[in-house]
C-alpha positions as CSV (number, residue, x, y, z in Angstrom):
1,M,-155.9,55.0,-74.5
2,K,-153.2,52.7,-76.0
3,H,-153.5,51.8,-79.7
4,I,-151.9,48.4,-80.4
5,L,-151.4,46.6,-83.8
6,I,-151.0,42.8,-83.8
7,A,-149.4,41.4,-87.0
8,E,-149.9,37.7,-87.0
9,D,-151.2,35.5,-89.8
10,H,-152.6,32.7,-87.5
11,A,-156.1,33.7,-86.4
12,V,-156.0,31.7,-83.2
13,V,-152.8,33.3,-82.1
14,R,-154.0,36.7,-83.1
15,I,-157.2,36.3,-81.1
16,G,-155.4,34.9,-78.1
17,T,-152.9,37.8,-78.1
18,K,-155.8,40.3,-78.3
19,H,-157.5,38.6,-75.3
20,L,-154.3,38.8,-73.2
21,L,-153.8,42.5,-74.2
22,K,-157.4,43.3,-73.2
23,S,-157.0,41.7,-69.8
24,L,-153.7,43.6,-69.3
25,I,-154.8,47.0,-70.8
26,P,-158.6,47.1,-70.8
27,E,-158.7,50.6,-72.1
28,S,-156.9,49.8,-75.4
29,Q,-157.8,49.8,-79.0
30,I,-156.5,46.7,-80.7
31,T,-156.2,46.1,-84.5
32,G,-155.2,42.7,-86.0
33,V,-153.7,42.1,-89.5
34,D,-152.4,39.0,-91.2
35,T,-149.8,40.3,-93.7
36,F,-146.9,42.8,-93.7
37,Q,-148.6,44.8,-96.4
38,K,-151.6,45.4,-94.2
39,V,-149.2,46.4,-91.4
40,L,-147.9,49.2,-93.6
41,L,-151.4,50.2,-94.6
42,E,-152.5,50.5,-91.0
43,L,-149.4,52.4,-90.0
44,G,-150.1,54.8,-92.9
45,N,-153.7,55.4,-91.7
46,Q,-153.3,55.5,-87.9
47,T,-150.8,56.1,-85.1
48,F,-150.1,53.1,-82.9
49,D,-148.2,52.9,-79.6
50,L,-147.2,49.3,-80.0
51,L,-146.7,46.8,-82.8
52,I,-146.6,43.1,-81.9
53,L,-144.9,41.6,-84.9
54,D,-144.6,38.0,-85.9
55,I,-141.2,37.4,-87.6
56,N,-142.8,35.0,-90.1
57,I,-145.6,37.4,-91.2
58,P,-146.4,36.9,-94.9
59,G,-144.7,39.6,-97.0
60,G,-142.1,40.3,-94.4
61,N,-140.0,37.6,-92.7
62,N,-136.7,39.5,-92.4
63,T,-135.0,42.3,-90.5
64,K,-135.7,44.8,-93.2
65,M,-139.3,45.0,-91.8
66,I,-138.0,47.0,-88.9
67,E,-136.3,49.6,-91.1
68,T,-139.5,49.9,-93.3
69,I,-141.7,50.4,-90.2
70,R,-139.3,53.0,-88.7
71,I,-139.5,55.0,-91.9
72,K,-143.3,55.3,-91.5
73,R,-143.5,55.5,-87.7
74,P,-140.2,56.2,-86.1
75,D,-141.6,56.3,-82.5
76,I,-143.7,53.1,-82.6
77,R,-142.7,50.5,-80.1
78,I,-142.0,47.1,-81.7
79,L,-142.2,43.8,-79.9
80,M,-141.1,40.8,-82.0
81,F,-143.3,37.8,-81.2
82,S,-142.0,34.5,-82.6
83,S,-141.5,30.8,-82.3
84,Y,-138.0,31.1,-83.7
85,D,-135.1,30.5,-81.2
86,E,-134.4,33.6,-79.2
87,Q,-130.7,32.8,-78.9
88,L,-130.5,32.9,-82.7
89,Y,-132.8,35.8,-83.5
90,G,-133.5,37.8,-80.4
91,L,-130.4,39.9,-80.4
92,L,-130.4,40.2,-84.2
93,Y,-133.8,41.8,-84.3
94,L,-133.0,44.1,-81.3
95,Q,-129.9,45.2,-83.2
96,A,-132.1,45.8,-86.2
97,G,-134.2,48.3,-84.2
98,A,-136.9,46.3,-82.5
99,D,-137.6,47.1,-78.8
100,G,-138.2,43.5,-77.6
101,Y,-138.2,39.9,-78.5
102,L,-140.7,37.4,-77.0
103,S,-141.1,33.7,-77.6
104,K,-144.6,32.4,-78.4
105,D,-143.9,29.7,-75.8
106,A,-143.7,32.4,-73.1
107,A,-146.0,32.1,-70.1
108,E,-148.8,34.7,-69.7
109,D,-146.9,36.6,-67.0
110,E,-143.9,37.0,-69.2
111,F,-146.1,38.2,-72.1
112,K,-147.5,40.9,-69.9
113,T,-144.1,41.8,-68.6
114,A,-142.7,42.1,-72.1
115,V,-145.6,44.3,-73.3
116,L,-145.5,46.6,-70.3
117,S,-141.7,46.9,-70.5
118,V,-141.7,47.9,-74.2
119,L,-144.6,50.3,-73.7
120,D,-142.5,51.9,-70.9
121,N,-139.7,52.6,-73.4
122,K,-137.5,49.7,-72.2
123,K,-135.8,47.0,-74.2
124,Y,-137.0,43.5,-73.5
125,M,-135.5,40.0,-73.8
126,S,-136.1,36.9,-71.6
127,A,-134.4,36.4,-68.3
128,D,-132.5,33.5,-69.8
129,M,-131.2,35.6,-72.7
130,Q,-130.2,38.4,-70.3
131,Q,-128.2,35.9,-68.2
132,I,-126.5,34.4,-71.3
133,N,-125.4,37.9,-72.4
134,I,-124.2,38.7,-68.9
135,N,-122.2,35.5,-68.8
136,R,-120.6,36.3,-72.2
137,L,-119.5,39.6,-70.9
138,I,-118.1,38.3,-67.6
139,N,-116.5,35.1,-68.9
140,P,-116.0,35.5,-72.7
141,K,-113.3,32.7,-72.8
142,E,-115.9,30.2,-71.7
143,F,-118.0,30.8,-74.8
144,L,-116.8,29.3,-78.1
145,P,-116.9,31.7,-81.0
146,D,-120.3,31.7,-82.6
147,P,-120.1,31.5,-86.4
148,I,-123.6,32.8,-86.7
149,V,-122.3,36.2,-85.4
150,S,-120.3,36.5,-88.5
151,L,-123.4,36.3,-90.8
152,S,-124.9,39.5,-92.1
153,P,-128.6,40.2,-91.3
154,R,-129.5,39.2,-94.8
155,E,-127.5,36.0,-94.6
156,K,-129.3,35.2,-91.4
157,D,-132.6,35.8,-93.1
158,V,-131.7,33.3,-95.8
159,M,-130.4,30.8,-93.3
160,N,-133.7,31.0,-91.4
161,L,-135.6,30.0,-94.6
162,L,-133.1,27.3,-95.4
163,K,-133.8,25.8,-92.0
164,E,-137.5,25.7,-92.8
165,G,-136.7,23.6,-95.9
166,L,-137.4,26.3,-98.5
167,G,-135.5,26.0,-101.9
168,T,-133.6,28.8,-103.6
169,A,-136.5,29.9,-105.8
170,K,-138.9,30.2,-102.9
171,I,-136.4,32.1,-100.8
172,A,-135.8,34.5,-103.7
173,E,-139.6,35.1,-103.9
174,K,-140.1,35.6,-100.2
175,L,-137.2,38.0,-99.8
176,N,-137.6,39.7,-103.2
177,L,-134.1,38.7,-104.4
178,Q,-132.6,37.4,-107.5
179,L,-131.9,33.6,-107.7
180,S,-128.2,34.3,-108.2
181,T,-128.2,36.5,-105.1
182,V,-129.8,33.8,-102.9
183,S,-127.3,31.3,-104.3
184,T,-124.4,33.6,-103.3
185,Y,-125.8,34.1,-99.8
186,K,-126.2,30.3,-99.5
187,A,-122.6,29.7,-100.5
188,R,-121.4,32.4,-98.0
189,I,-123.5,30.9,-95.2
190,F,-122.1,27.4,-95.8
191,E,-118.6,28.8,-95.9
192,K,-118.9,30.8,-92.7
193,M,-120.7,28.0,-90.9
194,G,-118.2,25.5,-92.1
195,V,-120.8,23.1,-93.6
196,K,-121.4,21.5,-97.0
197,N,-125.2,21.0,-97.1
198,I,-128.5,21.8,-95.4
199,V,-128.4,18.8,-93.1
200,E,-124.9,19.8,-91.8
201,L,-126.2,23.4,-91.4
202,I,-129.2,22.4,-89.2
203,T,-127.0,20.1,-87.2
204,K,-124.4,22.9,-86.6
205,I,-127.1,25.3,-85.5
206,K,-128.5,22.7,-83.0
207,L,-125.0,22.2,-81.6
208,I,-124.6,26.0,-81.1
209,D,-128.0,26.1,-79.4
210,S,-127.3,23.2,-77.0
């Protein structure tokens, strides 16, 4: 029997995910939680084969979640499940130690493929992302340098929250950082991205995505 933990704070998404998992793996035990603290509590109490983790889970929302989870359960398979742009965050979270990245916009068949791939000890990203990475390897000169690549994982976490419209104080609270530290990250992000304000930052990200 497979033991699966769903970390998702939206009840409708959590219920829908559980329904899909049950149709895919009928003989499975599925637990749902809505905060990162509850993820850690469950991992401390029970062994799970798979964790389906929303990037924006309350109490988490950064790549450090992966490291924290691996300390508790080194062998657990982790599938990131997010509405955030895969081109911006997919490879970042795979590099941080996740086993797969799946968009919440994915079709049912892709959801099932992602789950089975990760459970089968394979890495997963969408076919589109695989093709993009292949093209980058084959024809690197056709791809303009991506300034986002120069950002550290923590700077990307801060940039993600800036995109959502959060202020410095709220970001500091969410990431458990000092205000001065967040201000420093923000200044570095603007410098590396070549922008002067949030509007220019969001516009630059959209241009990179297009």
